[in-house]
C-alpha positions as CSV (number, residue, x, y, z in Angstrom):
1,X,10.2,8.0,49.8
2,X,7.6,7.7,52.5
3,X,4.0,8.8,53.0
4,X,3.5,12.1,54.6
5,X,-0.1,11.4,55.7
6,X,-2.1,8.8,57.6
7,X,-4.5,7.0,55.3
8,X,-7.9,7.2,57.0
9,X,-11.6,7.2,56.2
10,X,-13.7,4.0,56.0
11,X,-12.9,2.1,52.8
12,X,-16.6,1.0,52.4
13,X,-17.5,4.7,51.9
14,X,-15.4,4.9,48.7
15,X,-18.2,3.8,46.5
16,X,-20.4,6.6,47.9
17,X,-17.8,9.2,47.1
18,X,-17.2,7.9,43.7
19,X,-20.8,8.4,42.8
20,X,-20.9,12.0,44.1
21,X,-17.4,12.9,43.1
22,X,-17.4,15.3,40.2
23,X,-20.2,17.7,41.2
24,X,-17.8,20.6,41.2
25,X,-16.3,20.3,37.7
26,X,-18.7,17.8,36.2
27,X,-15.8,15.7,34.8
28,X,-15.8,12.0,34.7
29,X,-12.2,11.7,33.6
30,X,-9.2,10.4,35.7
31,X,-10.8,10.2,39.2
32,X,-8.3,10.6,42.0
33,X,-9.3,9.6,45.5
34,X,-7.8,11.3,48.5
35,X,-6.4,8.6,50.9
36,X,-7.0,10.8,53.9
37,X,-10.7,11.7,53.6
38,X,-11.8,9.5,50.6
39,X,-13.1,12.4,48.6
40,X,-12.7,12.1,44.9
41,X,-11.6,14.8,42.5
42,X,-10.4,15.0,38.9
43,X,-6.7,14.2,38.4
44,X,-3.7,16.5,37.8
45,X,-4.1,16.4,34.0
46,X,-7.8,17.2,33.8
47,X,-8.9,20.3,35.8
48,X,-6.6,19.8,38.7
49,X,-9.2,19.7,41.5
50,X,-7.2,17.0,43.3
51,X,-4.3,19.3,43.6
52,X,-6.6,22.2,44.7
53,X,-8.0,19.8,47.4
54,X,-4.4,19.3,48.6
55,X,-3.7,23.1,48.5
56,X,-6.9,24.0,50.4
57,X,-5.9,21.6,53.1
58,X,-2.7,23.6,53.7
59,X,-4.5,26.9,54.4
60,X,-5.5,26.3,58.0
61,X,-1.8,25.4,58.7
62,X,-0.3,28.7,57.6
63,X,-1.2,30.7,60.7
64,X,-0.2,28.0,63.2
65,X,2.9,26.2,64.1
66,X,2.8,22.8,62.5
67,X,3.0,19.9,64.9
68,X,3.9,16.4,64.1
69,X,0.2,15.3,64.5
70,X,-1.0,18.2,62.2
71,X,1.6,17.2,59.6
72,X,0.1,13.7,59.4
73,X,-3.4,14.8,58.6
74,X,-2.6,16.8,55.6
75,X,-4.3,15.6,52.4
76,X,-1.2,15.0,50.4
77,X,-1.6,11.4,49.1
78,X,-4.2,10.3,46.5
79,X,-4.7,7.3,44.2
80,X,-5.6,7.2,40.5
81,X,-8.8,5.2,40.5
82,X,-8.0,4.0,36.9
83,X,-4.4,2.8,37.2
84,X,-4.3,2.4,41.1
85,X,-1.0,4.3,41.2
86,X,-0.4,6.5,44.3
87,X,0.8,10.1,44.1
88,X,2.1,12.4,46.8
89,X,1.8,16.1,46.2
90,X,4.3,17.0,48.9
91,X,7.0,14.8,47.2
92,X,5.6,15.7,43.8
93,X,6.1,12.1,42.6
94,X,4.4,8.7,42.5
95,X,5.2,6.5,45.5
96,X,5.4,2.8,45.7
97,X,5.6,1.9,49.4
98,X,2.6,1.0,51.6
99,X,1.7,1.6,55.2
100,X,2.6,-1.0,57.9
101,X,-1.0,-2.2,57.8
102,X,-1.1,-2.4,54.0
103,X,-4.0,0.1,53.8
104,X,-3.0,1.2,50.3
105,X,-3.3,-2.3,49.0
106,X,-6.7,-2.7,50.6
107,X,-7.9,0.4,48.8
108,X,-6.6,-1.0,45.6
109,X,-8.4,-4.3,46.1
110,X,-11.6,-2.5,47.0
111,X,-11.4,-0.3,43.9
112,X,-10.6,-3.4,41.8
113,X,-13.7,-5.2,43.2
114,X,-15.8,-2.1,42.4
115,X,-14.4,-2.0,38.9
116,X,-15.0,-5.7,38.3
117,X,-18.5,-5.4,39.5
118,X,-19.2,-2.4,37.3
119,X,-17.5,-4.1,34.3
120,X,-19.7,-7.2,34.7
121,X,-22.9,-5.2,34.8
122,X,-21.8,-3.0,31.9
123,X,-21.0,-6.1,29.9
124,X,-24.5,-7.5,30.5
125,X,-26.0,-4.2,29.6
126,X,-24.1,-4.0,26.3
127,X,-24.9,-7.6,25.4
128,X,-28.6,-6.8,25.9
129,X,-28.4,-3.7,23.8
130,X,-26.7,-5.7,21.0
131,X,-29.4,-8.3,21.1
132,X,-32.2,-5.8,21.0
133,X,-30.7,-3.2,18.6
134,X,-31.3,-3.4,14.9
135,X,-28.3,-1.2,14.1
136,X,-25.0,-1.3,15.8
137,X,-22.5,1.5,15.3
138,X,-19.7,-1.0,15.3
139,X,-21.1,-2.9,12.3
140,X,-20.6,-2.0,8.7
141,X,-21.5,-3.5,5.3
142,X,-18.8,-5.0,3.2
143,X,-19.8,-6.6,-0.1
144,X,-23.3,-7.0,1.1
145,X,-22.5,-8.8,4.3
146,X,-22.3,-7.3,7.8
147,X,-18.9,-7.5,9.6
148,X,-17.6,-6.1,12.9
149,X,-15.5,-3.0,13.2
150,X,-12.7,-4.7,15.1
151,X,-10.4,-1.7,15.6
152,X,-9.8,-0.6,19.2
153,X,-9.0,2.9,20.3
154,X,-6.4,4.1,22.9
155,X,-7.3,6.3,25.8
156,X,-5.6,9.7,26.0
157,X,-3.8,9.8,29.4
158,X,-3.2,13.6,29.2
159,X,-1.7,14.8,25.9
160,X,-0.6,11.3,25.0
161,X,-2.0,11.5,21.4
162,X,1.6,11.5,20.1
163,X,2.1,8.0,21.6
164,X,-1.3,6.7,20.6
165,X,-0.8,7.7,16.9
166,X,2.6,5.9,16.8
167,X,1.2,2.8,18.6
168,X,-1.7,2.5,16.2
169,X,0.6,3.0,13.2
170,X,3.0,0.3,14.4
171,X,0.1,-2.1,15.2
172,X,-0.7,-2.1,11.5
173,X,2.8,-3.0,10.3
174,X,1.8,-6.7,10.2
175,X,5.2,-8.4,10.2
176,X,6.4,-6.1,13.0
177,X,3.3,-6.4,15.1
178,X,3.0,-10.2,14.7
179,X,6.5,-10.7,16.0
180,X,5.7,-9.0,19.4
181,X,2.3,-10.6,19.7
182,X,3.8,-14.1,19.3
183,X,6.4,-13.4,22.0
184,X,5.9,-15.4,25.3
185,X,4.7,-13.3,28.2
186,X,7.4,-12.3,30.7
187,X,6.8,-12.9,34.4
188,X,8.4,-9.8,36.1
189,X,7.7,-10.9,39.7
190,X,7.9,-14.0,41.9
191,X,7.2,-15.1,45.4
192,X,4.4,-13.3,47.3
193,X,3.9,-10.8,44.5
194,X,3.4,-13.4,41.7
195,X,0.0,-13.2,40.0
196,X,-0.8,-9.8,41.3
197,X,-1.4,-6.7,39.2
198,X,1.8,-4.6,38.6
199,X,1.6,-1.0,39.7
200,X,4.3,0.8,37.7
201,X,5.6,4.0,39.3
202,X,8.6,6.3,38.7
203,X,9.9,5.1,42.1
204,X,10.5,1.5,40.9
205,X,13.9,0.4,39.7
206,X,14.7,0.0,36.1
207,X,15.0,-3.8,36.5
208,X,11.3,-4.1,37.4
209,X,9.9,-2.9,34.1
210,X,10.1,-4.2,30.5
211,X,9.3,-2.0,27.6
212,X,9.0,-5.1,25.3
213,X,6.5,-6.8,27.6
214,X,4.2,-3.7,27.9
215,X,4.5,-3.0,24.2
216,X,3.5,-6.6,23.5
217,X,0.5,-6.4,25.8
218,X,-0.6,-3.2,24.1
219,X,-0.4,-4.7,20.7
220,X,-2.3,-7.7,21.8
221,X,-5.1,-5.5,23.2
222,X,-5.6,-3.8,19.8
223,X,-7.7,-5.4,17.0
224,X,-9.5,-7.7,19.4
225,X,-12.9,-6.2,18.6
226,X,-13.3,-4.5,22.0
227,X,-15.8,-1.6,21.9
228,X,-14.0,0.0,24.9
229,X,-10.8,2.0,24.3
230,X,-7.7,0.4,25.8
231,X,-5.8,2.4,28.4
232,X,-2.0,2.1,27.8
233,X,-1.1,3.5,31.3
234,X,1.2,0.6,32.1
235,X,3.2,1.2,28.9
236,X,3.3,5.0,29.6
237,X,4.7,4.5,33.1
238,X,7.4,2.3,31.7
239,X,8.2,5.0,29.1
240,X,8.5,7.5,32.0
241,X,11.0,5.2,33.7
242,X,13.3,4.6,30.8
243,X,12.7,7.7,28.7
244,X,13.0,10.7,31.0
245,X,12.3,13.2,28.1
246,X,8.7,12.0,28.0
247,X,7.9,12.4,31.7
248,X,4.9,14.6,32.4
249,X,1.8,15.3,30.5
250,X,2.9,18.0,28.0
251,X,2.6,17.5,24.3
252,X,5.6,15.7,22.8
253,X,6.9,15.2,19.2
254,X,5.5,11.9,17.7
255,X,8.6,11.3,15.5
256,X,11.0,11.8,18.5
257,X,8.9,9.4,20.5
258,X,8.9,6.8,17.7
259,X,12.7,6.9,17.4
260,X,13.2,6.6,21.2
261,X,10.6,3.7,21.3
262,X,12.3,1.8,18.5
263,X,15.8,2.4,19.8
264,X,14.8,1.1,23.3
265,X,12.9,-1.9,21.9
266,X,16.0,-2.7,19.9
267,X,18.3,-2.5,22.9
268,X,16.1,-4.5,25.2
269,X,15.6,-7.2,22.6
270,X,19.3,-7.5,22.2
271,X,19.8,-8.0,25.9
272,X,16.8,-10.2,26.4
273,X,14.9,-10.4,29.8
274,X,15.5,-12.8,32.7
275,X,18.7,-13.9,31.0
276,X,17.0,-15.1,27.8
277,X,17.7,-13.3,24.6
278,X,14.7,-12.7,22.4
279,X,16.9,-12.3,19.4
280,X,16.8,-16.1,19.2
281,X,13.2,-15.9,18.1
282,X,14.3,-13.6,15.3
283,X,17.0,-16.0,14.2
284,X,14.4,-18.8,14.0
285,X,12.0,-16.8,11.9
286,X,12.7,-17.7,8.3
287,X,10.9,-14.7,6.9
288,X,13.5,-12.4,8.6
289,X,16.7,-14.0,7.2
290,X,20.2,-12.7,7.8
291,X,20.2,-11.0,4.4
292,X,17.4,-8.8,5.5
293,X,19.0,-7.6,8.7
294,X,20.7,-4.3,9.4
295,X,22.7,-4.0,12.5
296,X,22.5,-0.8,14.5
297,X,24.3,-0.6,17.9
298,X,25.0,-4.3,18.1
299,X,23.2,-7.5,17.1
300,X,20.2,-7.4,14.7
301,X,16.7,-7.5,16.1
302,X,13.2,-7.4,14.6
303,X,13.4,-3.6,14.7
304,X,16.5,-3.4,12.4
305,X,15.2,-6.4,10.3
306,X,12.0,-4.5,9.5
307,X,12.9,-0.8,9.6
308,X,16.7,-1.0,9.0
309,X,18.3,0.3,5.8
310,X,21.7,1.6,4.9
311,X,22.7,4.9,3.4
312,X,26.0,5.7,1.6
313,X,27.2,9.2,2.3
314,X,29.6,10.5,-0.3
315,X,31.6,13.7,0.4
316,X,33.9,15.2,-2.3
317,X,36.5,17.9,-1.7
318,X,36.1,20.7,-4.2
319,X,39.8,21.6,-4.0
320,X,41.7,18.3,-4.5
321,X,38.8,16.0,-5.6
322,X,39.3,13.5,-2.7
323,X,36.2,11.4,-2.2
324,X,35.1,10.0,1.1
325,X,32.5,7.3,1.5
326,X,30.7,6.3,4.7
327,X,27.9,3.8,5.3
328,X,25.2,4.8,7.8
329,X,22.4,2.5,9.0
330,X,19.0,4.1,9.4
331,X,15.5,3.3,10.8
332,X,13.8,6.2,9.1
333,X,14.6,9.0,6.7
334,X,14.0,12.7,7.6
335,X,13.1,14.7,4.5
336,X,13.1,18.5,4.1
337,X,10.1,20.1,2.4
338,X,11.9,22.2,-0.3
339,X,11.7,25.9,0.4
340,X,10.0,26.8,-2.9
341,X,6.9,24.8,-1.7
342,X,6.6,26.1,1.8
343,X,3.9,28.7,1.1
344,X,1.5,26.2,-0.5
345,X,-0.7,25.0,2.4
346,X,-3.6,23.1,0.8
347,X,-4.0,20.6,-2.0
348,X,-6.4,22.8,-3.9
349,X,-4.3,26.0,-3.7
350,X,-3.3,27.0,-7.3
351,X,-0.3,29.3,-6.7
352,X,2.6,27.3,-8.0
353,X,3.3,23.6,-8.5
354,X,2.2,20.9,-6.1
355,X,4.9,19.6,-3.7
356,X,5.2,15.8,-3.9
357,X,6.9,13.2,-1.9
358,X,9.3,12.7,-4.9
359,X,10.3,16.4,-4.5
360,X,11.2,15.7,-0.9
361,X,13.1,12.5,-1.7
362,X,15.0,14.2,-4.6
363,X,16.0,17.1,-2.2
364,X,17.3,14.5,0.2
365,X,19.4,12.6,-2.3
366,X,20.5,15.4,-4.8
367,X,24.1,16.6,-4.8
368,X,24.5,19.4,-2.3
369,X,27.3,21.9,-1.7
370,X,28.0,22.3,2.0
371,X,27.9,25.8,3.4
372,X,30.6,27.6,5.4
373,X,29.4,26.1,8.7
374,X,29.8,22.5,7.4
375,X,33.3,22.5,5.9
376,X,34.7,19.0,5.3
377,X,38.0,18.0,6.9
378,X,39.9,16.8,3.9
379,X,42.6,14.2,4.9
380,X,44.6,14.9,1.8
381,X,44.6,18.7,2.1
382,X,45.0,18.4,5.9
383,X,42.4,21.1,6.6
384,X,38.7,21.9,6.2
385,X,37.7,22.6,2.6
386,X,34.6,23.3,0.6
387,X,32.9,20.1,-0.5
388,X,29.8,18.5,-1.9
389,X,27.7,15.8,-0.3
390,X,25.3,13.2,-1.8
391,X,23.3,10.4,-0.3
392,X,22.6,7.1,-1.9
393,X,20.5,4.3,-0.5
394,X,22.6,1.2,-0.5
395,X,19.9,-1.1,1.1
396,X,16.2,-0.5,1.3
397,X,14.3,-1.6,4.4
398,X,11.2,-3.9,4.5
399,X,9.2,-1.0,5.9
400,X,10.3,2.5,4.7
401,X,9.5,5.1,7.3
402,X,9.6,8.7,5.9
403,X,9.5,11.7,8.3
404,X,8.7,15.1,6.8
405,X,10.5,17.8,8.6
406,X,7.6,20.1,9.4
407,X,9.1,21.8,12.4
408,X,12.1,24.2,12.1
409,X,13.8,26.8,14.2
410,X,13.5,30.5,13.2
411,X,15.3,32.8,15.7
412,X,13.9,31.6,19.1
413,X,10.8,30.0,17.8
414,X,10.1,26.5,16.4
415,X,7.6,27.0,13.5
416,X,5.6,24.5,11.5
417,X,5.7,24.1,7.8
418,X,2.1,23.5,7.0
419,X,2.6,22.7,3.3
420,X,0.5,19.9,1.8
421,X,2.8,17.2,0.3
422,X,1.2,14.8,-2.2
423,X,2.0,11.1,-1.5
424,X,1.0,7.9,-3.3
425,X,-1.0,5.2,-1.6
426,X,0.5,2.5,-3.9
427,X,3.6,2.0,-6.0
428,X,6.1,4.3,-4.4
429,X,9.2,3.5,-6.6
430,X,12.5,3.9,-4.8
431,X,14.7,2.4,-7.5
432,X,16.1,5.7,-8.8
433,X,17.5,6.5,-5.3
434,X,19.4,3.2,-5.0
435,X,23.2,3.1,-5.3
436,X,23.1,0.0,-7.5
437,X,19.6,-0.2,-9.0
438,X,20.6,-2.8,-11.6
439,X,21.0,-5.4,-8.8
440,X,17.4,-5.0,-7.6
441,X,14.4,-7.0,-8.8
442,X,11.4,-5.4,-10.6
443,X,9.2,-5.5,-7.6
444,X,11.7,-5.1,-4.8
445,X,11.7,-1.3,-4.9
446,X,8.0,-0.7,-4.9
447,X,6.2,0.2,-1.6
448,X,2.6,0.6,-0.6
449,X,1.3,2.9,2.2
450,X,0.4,1.2,5.5
451,X,0.0,4.2,7.9
452,X,0.2,8.0,8.1
453,X,0.7,10.1,11.2
454,X,-0.8,13.6,11.0
455,X,-0.1,16.6,13.2
456,X,-3.0,19.0,13.6
457,X,-2.2,22.5,14.8
458,X,0.5,25.2,14.5
459,X,3.3,24.2,16.9
460,X,5.2,21.1,18.1
461,X,4.3,21.8,21.8
462,X,0.6,22.1,21.0
463,X,-1.9,20.7,18.6
464,X,-3.0,17.1,18.2
465,X,-1.9,13.8,16.6
466,X,-4.0,11.3,14.8
467,X,-3.2,8.4,12.5
468,X,-4.6,6.7,9.4
469,X,-3.8,3.1,8.8
470,X,-4.8,0.3,6.5
471,X,-6.0,-3.0,7.9
472,X,-7.2,-5.9,5.7
473,X,-7.9,-3.7,2.8
474,X,-9.8,-1.0,4.7
475,X,-8.6,2.4,6.0
476,X,-9.2,3.5,9.5
477,X,-8.8,6.9,11.3
478,X,-7.4,6.6,14.8
479,X,-8.1,9.6,17.0
480,X,-7.2,8.4,20.5
481,X,-10.2,6.4,21.8
482,X,-12.3,7.1,18.6
483,X,-11.8,4.8,15.6
484,X,-13.7,5.5,12.4
485,X,-13.8,3.8,9.0
486,X,-12.6,6.1,6.3
487,X,-11.7,6.0,2.6
488,X,-8.6,6.5,0.4
489,X,-9.7,10.0,-0.8
490,X,-9.7,11.3,2.8
491,X,-6.3,9.7,3.5
492,X,-4.5,11.3,0.5
493,X,-5.7,14.7,1.5
494,X,-4.0,14.5,4.9
495,X,-1.0,16.7,5.7
496,X,1.4,13.8,6.4
497,X,4.0,14.1,9.1
498,X,5.2,10.4,9.2
499,X,4.6,7.9,6.4
500,X,5.0,4.1,6.8
501,X,5.5,2.3,3.5
502,X,5.6,-1.5,3.3
503,X,7.7,-3.3,0.7
504,X,5.4,-4.9,-2.0
505,X,5.5,-8.7,-2.0
506,X,3.3,-9.5,-5.0
507,X,2.9,-8.0,-8.5
508,X,0.0,-5.7,-9.2
509,X,-1.0,-3.3,-11.8
510,X,-0.6,-0.2,-9.6
511,X,0.7,3.1,-10.9
512,X,4.2,4.2,-9.9
513,X,5.1,7.5,-8.3
């Protein structure tokens, strides 16, 4: 891929254009600088004025035969002033190469200097405000003493709330999060590029990116007490590289993203990076012993050690009585909301009984007769027969992830089940769903809620995702870059989409579900 324009315009004028940039749309989000004329417009996932600038530059060309010289002065290449990635509208893709004179790198260095200068002055300004202000919005009273609100938000990069909600939830699964934060940093480059900032683009090879490394960096950036939201663009570009389904800036399904993320983290941890397997660290961690591991697609990793459980699938032929058993590893359980509850939308609605998480779990594990489209191939009868199916949980995970199936297909549309499902904050008892409950201890089947992902809106391709999560005994609401302290009463009223329950370690007098 090559540039289709000559980068021109004095670099020292960039600051001037940055200050006067968004007069047209009055937006200060995602500034993109044209590398031909240095004018700045909002990016492709805000109001699209950068693209309009490119399209307007094509108009004078339509009535004249394009010469090679005219081709070169078209305003097709621009740079994201936040991530410093370069985009070509003619190629409709991010580009990674530079000009022979290295002009793109010079623009990056100039923007970096401007950013560092602005950051330094902003830091001094904030420090002065903190010293002079009697009330800081990031401070709150706990037991009569003032403590800092240490939670950090995540910038929305253009409909990336689905990713932000999952990342914030996983960051509050302490055992899982701590494992990644304690990993050593991976040096992805050497030679002349060592020590420089990495600019991830979709044009780079798969060997140049590491999902584990960018995931580690993101987790390390959270809960550091920063008052400025963290921008996960490096992680997002890696996601684009290795998960093609999530390319672009349209809304995605948070559960689907979580499964892809965990699967790819699991695969990369098995293979290691730079020839060193990170599963060695897992084996050395005494808290994640072999008895707690569940292998999925190869060797065990922290993903399967934390989220991995095992289901027993029993199928019985109704004609000859032959029983078939199969063991399936899982990282999460997808639960149907029973049809009799699907018209009940709010907690306070009085028409009929309240749908509870226990109802969804019972629907998942109860004996079910398979319909005509799911006939079982009986090895004894030598043909497909009517049969029954039942799930048992043979092994519970350390973190139980429950996905409520709120989206379903009707004809050609994917509708949302907006039913409120009541769920417990503490003491979710899973013992009655175990295959051999007598072999479990009194506390080993009890789970306490750690995080909840909520979908707001009517459809999977629209709406908005936020997350609630508990951290050191307090509940927080994560809404992209905004983080607010909340209470348990607000959490239990949420229409949960994904629930993360952590296995209880110590005895307490909590009520059971």
